[in-house]
C-alpha positions in Angstrom: 0.0 0.0 0.0 2.9 2.3 0.7 4.4 1.6 -2.7 1.1 2.3 -4.5 0.4 5.4 -2.4 3.5 7.2 -3.4 2.8 7.3 -7.2 -0.7 8.4 -6.5 0.5 11.2 -4.2 3.1 12.3 -6.7 0.6 12.3 -9.6 -1.8 14.4 -7.5 1.0 16.8 -6.6 1.9 17.1 -10.3 -1.8 17.8 -11.2 -2.0 20.5 -8.5 1.2 22.1 -9.8 -0.1 22.0 -13.4 -3.4 23.6 -12.3 -1.4 26.3 -10.4 0.7 27.1 -13.4 -2.5 27.4 -15.5 -4.0 29.8 -13.1 -1.0 32.1 -12.9 -0.2 31.9 -16.6 -2.4 34.8 -17.7 -0.8 37.1 -15.1 2.7 36.0 -16.1 1.9 36.7 -19.8 0.4 40.1 -18.9 3.5 41.0 -16.9 5.8 39.8 -19.7 3.9 41.7 -22.4 3.1 44.9 -20.6 6.1 45.3 -18.1 9.1 43.1 -18.9 9.1 43.7 -22.7 8.7 47.5 -22.5 11.5 47.7 -19.9 13.9 45.7 -22.0 12.9 47.5 -25.2 13.3 51.0 -23.6 16.7 49.9 -22.4 17.6 48.9 -26.0 16.3 52.2 -27.4 18.3 54.2 -24.8 21.4 53.0 -26.5 20.2 54.1 -29.9 19.3 57.3 -31.8 15.8 57.0 -33.1 13.2 59.5 -34.4 10.3 57.0 -34.9 10.7 57.2 -38.7 14.2 56.0 -39.6 15.9 52.9 -38.4 17.5 53.0 -34.9 21.2 53.9 -34.9 23.4 52.4 -32.2 25.3 55.1 -30.3 26.2 53.3 -27.0 26.0 55.4 -23.9 26.0 58.7 -25.7 22.5 59.5 -24.7 23.4 59.1 -21.0 26.6 61.1 -21.5 24.7 63.8 -23.2 22.1 63.8 -20.4 24.5 64.2 -17.5 27.3 66.3 -19.2 25.8 68.4 -21.9 22.1 69.1 -21.1 21.7 71.8 -18.4 17.9 71.4 -18.6 18.3 67.9 -17.0 19.7 69.4 -13.8 17.0 72.1 -13.8 14.3 69.5 -14.2 15.9 67.3 -11.5 16.0 70.2 -9.1 12.4 71.2 -9.7 11.3 67.6 -9.3 13.1 67.3 -6.0 11.5 70.6 -4.8 8.1 69.5 -6.0 8.5 66.0 -4.3 9.5 67.6 -1.0 6.7 70.2 -1.2 4.1 67.5 -1.9 5.3 64.6 0.2 5.6 66.2 3.6 2.3 68.1 3.6 0.5 65.1 2.2 1.6 62.8 5.0 1.1 65.3 7.7 -2.3 66.4 6.5 -3.4 62.9 5.8 -2.4 61.8 9.3 -4.3 64.6 10.9 -7.4 64.1 8.7 -7.4 60.4 9.3 -7.3 60.9 13.0 -10.2 63.4 12.8 -12.3 61.0 10.7 -11.5 58.1 13.0 -14.2 59.2 15.5 -17.7 58.0 16.2 -19.6 61.1 15.6 -23.0 61.7 14.0 -22.8 62.4 10.3 -19.1 61.5 10.1 -19.8 59.4 7.0 -20.7 62.5 5.1 -17.4 64.1 5.9 -15.6 61.0 4.9 -17.3 60.9 1.5 -16.5 64.6 0.9 -12.9 64.0 1.9 -12.5 61.2 -0.6 -14.0 63.0 -3.6 -10.7 64.3 -5.0 -9.4 60.7 -5.2 -12.0 59.7 -7.8 -11.8 62.9 -9.8 -10.0 62.9 -13.1 -6.5 64.4 -12.7 -6.7 66.3 -16.0 -10.2 67.6 -15.3 -9.3 68.8 -11.8 -6.1 70.4 -13.2 -8.2 72.4 -15.6 -10.5 73.5 -12.8 -7.5 74.5 -10.7 -6.0 76.4 -13.7 -9.2 78.5 -13.9 -9.1 78.9 -10.1 -5.5 80.2 -10.3 -6.3 82.7 -13.1 -4.7 86.1 -12.3 -7.6 88.1 -13.8 -10.8 86.2 -12.9 -9.8 83.3 -10.7 -11.7 82.5 -7.6 -8.6 82.8 -5.3 -7.6 86.3 -6.5 -11.2 87.4 -6.3 -11.4 86.2 -2.7 -8.1 87.9 -1.9 -9.4 91.1 -3.4 -12.3 91.2 -1.0 -9.8 91.5 1.9 -7.6 94.1 0.2 -4.9 91.8 -1.1 -3.8 92.3 -4.7 -3.8 89.6 -7.4 -1.2 86.8 -6.9 0.6 85.5 -10.1 -0.2 81.9 -9.2 0.8 80.5 -12.7 2.6 83.4 -14.2 5.5 83.8 -11.8 8.2 81.0 -11.5 8.2 81.2 -7.7 4.5 81.0 -7.3 3.9 78.4 -10.1 5.8 75.7 -8.2 3.8 76.5 -5.0 0.6 76.3 -7.0 1.6 72.9 -8.5 2.4 71.5 -5.1 -0.9 72.8 -3.7 -2.8 71.0 -6.5 -0.9 67.8 -5.9 -1.4 67.8 -2.2 -5.1 68.3 -2.7 -5.1 65.3 -5.0 -2.8 63.1 -2.8 -4.2 63.6 0.7 -7.3 61.4 0.2 -5.3 58.4 -0.7 -3.0 58.8 2.3 -6.0 59.4 4.5 -7.7 56.2 3.3 -4.6 54.1 4.1 -4.0 55.6 7.4 -7.7 55.6 8.5 -7.9 51.9 7.7 -4.8 51.3 9.8 -6.2 53.3 12.7 -9.5 51.4 12.6 -7.6 48.2 13.0 -6.1 49.2 16.4 -7.9 47.4 19.2 -10.1 49.7 21.3 -9.0 48.1 24.6 -5.5 49.5 23.9 -6.9 53.1 24.0 -9.1 52.2 27.0 -6.1 51.0 29.0 -4.1 54.2 28.2 -7.2 56.3 29.1 -7.4 54.5 32.5 -3.7 55.3 33.0 -4.5 58.9 32.5 -3.0 59.5 29.1 -4.4 62.5 27.3 -5.7 62.4 23.7 -2.5 63.8 22.2 -0.3 61.4 24.3 -2.4 58.5 23.1 -2.0 59.6 19.5 1.7 59.9 19.7 2.4 56.9 21.8 -0.2 54.4 20.5 -1.6 55.4 17.2 1.5 56.5 15.3 3.7 53.5 16.3 0.9 51.0 15.6 0.3 52.4 12.1 4.0 52.6 11.1 3.6 50.1 8.2 0.8 52.2 6.8 2.8 55.3 7.2 5.7 53.8 5.4 3.5 52.6 2.6 1.8 56.0 2.2 5.2 57.7 2.2 6.7 55.5 -0.5 3.7 55.6 -2.8 3.3 59.4 -2.4 7.1 59.8 -3.1 6.9 57.7 -6.3 3.8 59.5 -7.6 5.3 62.9 -6.8 8.6 62.2 -8.5 6.8 61.0 -11.6 4.6 64.1 -11.8 3.4 65.0 -15.3 -0.3 65.4 -15.9 -0.8 68.2 -13.4 2.2 70.1 -14.6 1.3 69.6 -18.2 -2.2 70.9 -17.8 -1.4 73.8 -15.5 1.5 75.1 -17.5 0.3 74.2 -21.0 2.9 71.5 -21.5 5.9 73.9 -21.4 7.0 73.6 -17.8 6.8 77.4 -17.4 6.7 80.2 -16.7 10.4 80.1 -17.7 11.5 76.8 -16.1 9.5 77.2 -12.9 7.6 73.9 -13.3 10.0 72.2 -15.7 10.0 68.7 -14.1 11.5 65.4 -15.4 8.1 64.3 -16.7 7.7 67.4 -18.8 11.3 66.9 -20.1 10.7 63.3 -21.0 7.4 64.1 -22.8 9.0 66.9 -24.8 12.0 64.9 -26.0 9.8 61.9 -26.9 6.8 63.6 -28.6 7.9 67.1 -29.4 11.5 66.6 -30.5 11.0 63.0 -31.7 14.2 61.9 -29.8 13.0 58.6 -28.6 16.4 57.2 -27.6 17.2 60.2 -25.5 13.8 60.1 -23.8 14.3 56.4 -23.0 17.6 57.2 -21.4 15.9 59.8 -19.3 13.2 57.3 -18.4 15.8 54.8 -17.2 17.6 57.5 -15.1 14.2 58.3 -13.4 13.7 54.6 -12.8 17.1 54.2 -11.3 16.7 57.2 -9.0 13.3 56.0 -7.8 14.6 52.5 -7.2 17.6 53.6 -5.1 15.6 56.2 -3.1 12.7 53.8 -2.4 15.0 51.0 -1.3 16.9 53.5 0.9 13.6 54.7 2.5 12.5 51.2 3.2 15.8 50.3 4.7 15.8 53.4 7.0 12.2 52.9 8.1 12.8 49.2 8.8 15.9 50.1 10.8 13.9 52.7 12.8 11.2 50.1 13.4 13.7 47.5 14.8 15.3 50.2 17.0 11.9 51.1 18.5 11.1 47.5 19.1 14.4 46.9 20.8 
């Protein structure tokens, strides 16, 4: 019976393995077609000069050499992207944390406020950018009209390089806060109520409970929100394109890496150079994301110790 049982178990194991491969095959094919192949193909194009019409010409690492050594706009775009990322990331996490804490309360009608808070998350990015562009209008925008009522002159939200980056960050924060709020609110609602009750019995005030219980227990959600917001901010394109008319202006006030990539690929037909820039962005995001995860994990281990 033992000898007969082993072939049966091995046959059953093979059938289960075959069924598992059949289930994951569609996902593997999708990943290969829509992720792996484009990555390899863009790496191939980054080593060539190609204008979409003629045959690609192999030039080695000249696109990368040109990017780092001969294109000052790359450093302008990189600086603006870093400024935008910092100006979006920190307010998004802080505001999202505060709003999630405010919504994590059992109050009458709190569901209505939650629904209103999450509306920007489902709105079209391009549509809301158009609305914000009208809002920021120097002549007839809602913001300048409201400022005029209290005696403040019109602010050049989108016509001055210094104000244009602030305006872009403001729009991005407005769009990003709901996502961070959802993640953090879900984590807060998973904290057992008896933990808060024990702290309340010990005399801990609300602010102390938030800093000593809530924040440490939602650390994984905070790290997740931080990383996702960082990646989305560093890849900004659609908001900047709509608000500035696709030029990254005024002057180079909102000229970010996404605008630079788009212009080289579709305005200048320099596909190889755009692919080289795309791989540089990918490398920067990969290194910084791994560094953030390592630092956050290290802090988590230290706090546990």
